[in-house]
Phi, psi and omega in degrees: 000159180258139177234122182288135178277158178300143180296147181285117181297328179294317178296321179297315178297321179296319179295319179295318180297319178298317179297318179299314181294324177296318179295316180299315180298316182294313181296315181295322180293315179299316179296321179296315179298315180297315180295321179298320178296317179299315180296316181298327180272000178078020184274358183260003187302312184298311179295320179298317180297318181295317180293322179299316180291328179292317184276327179222079183301134177058020176059032181279133176259117183227203183298320180299316180295323179294322181291313182287345178296333177297322178289314182298315182281325182289330180243047177289162185306318181298315180298315181298317182293320178297316179298320179299315180294322178295315179296318177300321178293319179296315180295321178298317179294319181294326181265357181056045180214138179281350186304312179301320179292321179295321177295320178296319178296319177301308183300315181295314183295314182294322178298312181297314184293314182289321178296313180296318181299316180293318180297318179291321183293319184271330180049047184278126177295151178280190185292347179250016175080011181256154176251098187283154173062210181285332184233229182241199187272341183252132353273172180288118177291328178299312183290313181302313183293318181294317178299314181295314185293311180294318180294321179293324175298320177300316180294314182295325180278000179059047179249021186298333183275359182260116180298327180299326179294318179287331174297323178294322177297313180297320180294319179298314179295319180294319180296317179294317179300316179297319180297318179294323178290321178297328178273351187057036178278338180217155170286158179300321179293332174296316181295314179296318178299320178296319179295318179293316178298316178300322180293320178297313181294318179298317179297319179295324178293317179296322178293319177297324180296336182272344182294127177079005182264345180290135180263129179293146178218157181283126182271344180210159178231148180270127178242118180269140178225150178242145180255000000 
């Protein structure tokens, strides 16, 4: 007769984690698409104006703006991406596997390409009526890149089961978003769009990290009996 062995708890946790990341990716993608359509149609203007005046009344540049500028400039997208690749390389060397570095390259490349594509496609002026860089103000590259980089480090370091690690990712993204709003460097919808884009890329990276990591196990054992 056949007797089923107890299910592998590690496999069960892995399946749940994969499902969670799929849900996170789907929800964030749908929200990103919806917000992008609203921004493209000019429907976010009223809320954006109100938030801009709340965070930087009368467009005054003061001590607060000078202080948060250290965060904005110190963790600009280029710096974050370089740090991510360096950390990915160190982890790859320590584990003698190219996989961590390849995941870091994936996360960095997709973030740059998707952010640039959206900015070029929408050509949205910033809060001062200018169109910065190659494209526009939407979505925020600062927020998207920081979320992806900090989150990818959590994945590469295998800290996914620690809530404190994800709290750090959320805090980093929120701090950068607040700093950009205090400087009126971005509209509120730019910041939200950057966070959503960063979440989509991070979820895809976490899912890729899980590919091929599941260990096969025997689901049943043969038990012979004699009568």
